[in-house]
C-alpha positions in Angstrom: 92.1 99.8 48.7 94.2 102.4 47.0 97.5 101.1 45.7 100.6 103.1 44.7 103.0 101.0 42.6 106.5 102.3 42.4 107.8 99.4 40.3 106.8 98.3 36.8 107.0 94.7 38.1 104.6 95.4 41.0 102.2 97.1 38.6 102.2 94.0 36.5 101.6 91.8 39.5 98.7 94.0 40.7 97.0 93.9 37.4 97.5 90.2 37.0 95.7 89.7 40.3 92.8 91.8 39.2 93.7 94.8 41.2 93.9 97.2 38.3 90.9 99.3 39.5 92.6 99.7 42.9 95.9 100.9 41.5 95.7 104.7 41.7 99.2 105.7 40.6 102.2 104.2 38.9 105.7 105.2 37.7 106.6 106.8 34.4 108.0 103.4 33.4 104.9 101.3 34.0 103.9 100.4 30.5 102.3 97.0 30.9 99.6 96.0 30.8 98.4 98.8 28.5 95.8 99.9 31.1 98.7 100.9 33.4 99.3 103.9 31.1 95.9 105.3 32.0 97.0 105.7 35.7 98.3 108.9 37.2 102.1 109.1 37.1 103.9 109.7 40.4 107.5 109.7 39.4 109.9 111.2 37.0 113.6 110.5 36.1 116.7 112.4 35.4 117.0 110.3 32.3 113.6 111.2 30.9 113.3 112.9 27.6 117.0 112.6 26.8 118.5 110.2 24.3 121.5 109.2 26.5 124.0 106.7 25.4 124.7 103.6 27.5 127.9 105.2 28.7 126.2 108.5 29.7 123.5 106.6 31.5 126.1 104.6 33.4 127.9 107.8 34.4 124.6 109.3 35.7 123.8 106.2 37.6 127.3 106.1 39.2 127.0 109.7 40.2 123.6 109.2 41.9 124.8 106.0 43.6 127.7 107.9 45.1 125.3 110.5 46.4 123.1 107.7 47.9 119.9 108.8 46.1 118.2 107.5 43.1 117.7 108.9 39.6 114.0 108.9 40.3 111.9 111.6 42.0 108.6 111.0 43.8 105.9 113.6 43.3 104.8 114.0 46.9 101.8 116.2 45.9 100.3 113.4 43.9 101.0 111.0 46.8 99.2 113.3 49.3 96.3 113.8 46.9 95.7 110.1 46.3 96.5 109.1 49.9 97.1 105.4 49.1 96.6 102.6 51.6 99.5 100.6 50.3 102.8 101.4 48.5 104.6 98.7 46.6 108.3 99.5 46.3 111.7 97.9 46.7 115.1 98.3 48.4 117.0 95.9 46.1 118.4 98.5 43.7 119.3 102.0 45.0 119.3 103.6 41.6 116.5 101.9 39.5 113.5 103.2 41.5 112.6 105.8 44.0 114.7 105.3 47.1 113.1 103.4 50.0 114.0 106.2 52.4 112.3 108.8 50.2 109.2 106.7 50.1 109.2 106.3 53.9 109.6 110.0 54.5 106.9 111.0 52.0 104.4 108.4 53.5 104.7 109.9 57.0 102.4 112.8 56.2 99.6 110.6 54.7 96.3 110.4 56.5 95.4 107.1 58.0 97.6 104.1 57.9 99.7 103.4 54.8 101.4 100.1 54.4 104.8 100.1 52.6 105.6 96.8 51.1 109.2 96.2 49.9 109.6 93.5 47.3 113.1 92.0 47.2 113.3 89.0 44.8 116.6 87.5 43.8 115.4 84.3 42.2 112.3 82.9 40.4 111.1 81.4 43.7 111.3 84.8 45.3 109.3 86.3 42.4 106.5 83.7 42.9 106.6 84.4 46.7 106.2 88.1 46.0 103.0 87.4 43.9 101.7 85.4 46.9 102.6 88.2 49.3 100.8 90.9 47.3 97.8 88.6 46.9 97.7 87.9 50.7 98.0 91.6 51.6 95.3 92.7 49.2 92.7 90.0 49.7 93.5 88.3 46.4 95.1 85.2 47.8 93.1 82.7 45.7 94.0 84.7 42.5 97.6 84.8 43.6 97.7 81.0 44.2 96.1 80.3 40.8 98.6 82.6 39.0 101.6 81.1 40.8 100.4 77.6 40.0 100.1 78.5 36.3 103.5 80.2 36.3 105.1 77.3 38.2 103.7 74.8 35.7 105.3 76.6 32.9 108.6 76.8 34.7 108.4 73.1 35.5 107.7 72.3 31.8 110.9 74.1 30.7 112.9 72.5 33.6 111.7 69.0 32.6 112.3 69.3 28.9 115.8 70.8 29.5 116.9 68.5 32.3 118.5 65.9 30.1 120.1 68.2 27.5 123.8 67.6 27.2 126.0 69.3 26.5 124.8 72.6 27.8 126.0 75.6 25.8 128.0 78.3 27.6 125.9 81.4 27.7 126.8 85.0 28.4 123.9 87.3 29.3 124.8 91.0 28.9 122.9 93.4 31.1 124.5 96.6 30.0 126.5 97.6 26.9 128.9 100.4 27.9 130.5 99.4 30.2 129.7 95.7 29.9 127.8 94.2 32.8 127.0 90.5 33.5 123.3 89.8 34.4 122.8 88.5 37.9 120.0 87.6 40.3 117.5 85.3 38.6 119.1 85.4 35.1 121.7 82.6 35.7 119.0 80.5 37.1 116.9 81.0 34.0 119.8 80.0 31.8 120.2 76.8 33.7 116.5 75.9 33.7 116.5 76.6 29.9 119.3 74.1 29.3 122.3 76.4 29.3 125.2 77.1 31.6 126.1 80.6 32.8 129.4 80.5 34.7 129.9 84.3 34.5 126.7 85.3 36.2 126.2 84.9 39.9 123.0 83.3 41.1 120.9 85.4 43.5 123.6 88.1 43.4 123.6 91.5 41.7 124.8 92.1 38.2 128.4 93.3 37.9 130.8 95.0 35.6 133.1 92.9 33.4 135.6 93.2 30.5 135.5 91.7 27.1 138.9 90.1 27.9 137.1 88.1 30.7 134.3 87.2 28.3 136.8 86.1 25.7 138.4 83.7 28.3 135.0 82.3 29.0 134.4 81.6 25.3 130.6 81.8 25.3 128.7 79.7 22.7 125.6 81.9 23.0 125.4 85.6 23.8 122.1 87.1 24.9 122.0 90.9 25.1 119.3 92.1 27.6 120.3 95.6 28.6 118.3 96.8 31.7 115.3 98.9 30.7 115.9 98.5 26.9 113.7 96.7 24.4 115.1 95.2 21.1 114.8 98.4 19.1 116.5 100.5 21.8 119.4 98.0 22.1 119.9 97.9 18.3 120.0 101.7 18.3 122.7 101.6 20.9 124.7 98.9 19.2 124.7 101.0 16.0 126.5 103.7 18.0 129.2 101.4 19.1 132.0 99.4 17.5 132.5 95.7 18.6 135.4 95.0 20.9 138.6 93.6 19.3 137.9 90.1 20.7 134.4 90.0 19.3 135.0 88.0 16.1 136.9 85.4 18.0 134.0 84.4 20.3 132.6 81.0 19.5 129.1 82.5 19.7 129.9 85.0 16.9 131.4 82.4 14.7 128.3 80.2 15.1 125.9 83.1 14.6 124.5 82.7 18.1 124.1 86.4 19.1 120.6 87.4 20.2 119.1 90.7 21.3 116.0 90.3 23.5 113.5 92.7 25.1 115.2 92.9 28.4 112.7 95.4 29.8 109.7 93.2 29.3 111.0 89.7 29.9 114.2 89.6 31.8 114.8 92.8 34.0 111.4 93.0 35.7 110.7 90.4 38.4 107.0 90.0 37.6 104.8 87.4 35.9 106.4 87.9 32.4 109.7 86.6 33.7 108.3 83.2 32.8 107.8 84.4 29.3 111.5 85.3 29.4 112.4 81.8 30.5 110.5 80.3 27.6 112.1 82.7 25.2 115.5 81.8 26.5 114.7 78.1 26.1 113.7 78.5 22.5 116.9 80.5 21.8 119.1 77.8 23.3 117.3 74.7 22.1 114.8 75.4 19.3 115.0 71.7 18.4 113.3 70.9 21.8 111.2 74.0 22.4 110.3 75.2 18.9 110.5 78.8 17.8 107.2 80.4 18.7 109.0 83.5 20.1 107.0 86.4 21.2 106.7 89.0 18.4 109.4 91.7 18.8 111.0 89.9 21.7 114.1 88.5 20.0 116.4 89.6 17.2 119.3 87.5 15.9 122.1 90.0 15.4 123.5 90.6 12.0 125.8 93.3 10.6 129.0 94.6 12.2 128.2 93.0 15.6 127.7 89.5 14.1 
């Protein structure tokens, strides 16, 4: 089977199921596992090779959303040459991957029968179901069941340890910096499982724009910054370009020194197997007295300086 993966998360799923040798092409953002970097690249982005600020990226995204096409371009020549049997893609976000309509149109000219599989998770359960689905469609159902069982056991461990924790801290998960966006979909669920409470985020619903005045009214006790597509280093670079909002120093989280920058790209934004690593990281941030502090190297940075 020849697989074209148009999502970093589906690339991670495919490799986790032992399908790496069948993945023939991936996106320019597929950086995990390291072997994914050896695959032929089939996409490019209007954002590539430019050091855009968060505000500039938001403006580009808004412009493309208004035009009903994504920031990503599919190299149809590569698609025709490799002639995949299966394309893993999504319809959930219209600007964070090649548009589903573009994929459909490009696939029409492929020889043979190409199956387009759209992965649309909005919760941890959906993510596990997607792993099962890819396994079933690729003949790796036993591997998928084993992987899901392992991931579910880790989720259940966090759930059990956090179940009796009271009180739960109020958590604000920031998915974009300028303008400010509240993380949605599976992130509020992760906060709850990890022993926190996220009353700003909306379970199984898209992230949304907010204001710091609204955040100030919420009075978060912990702030976790997880900008979409950014690692810790990239987020810190962006923060150095910005000044904190006027309400910043009055937030309980700031006064308590509970401001964390995490690798959103690796552990929170992508609905793949490493989302469970993100859950464990979040649990350690919120309750180190229960979960310890064996955080993944480079995954978390407690904020200091003008933003702390």
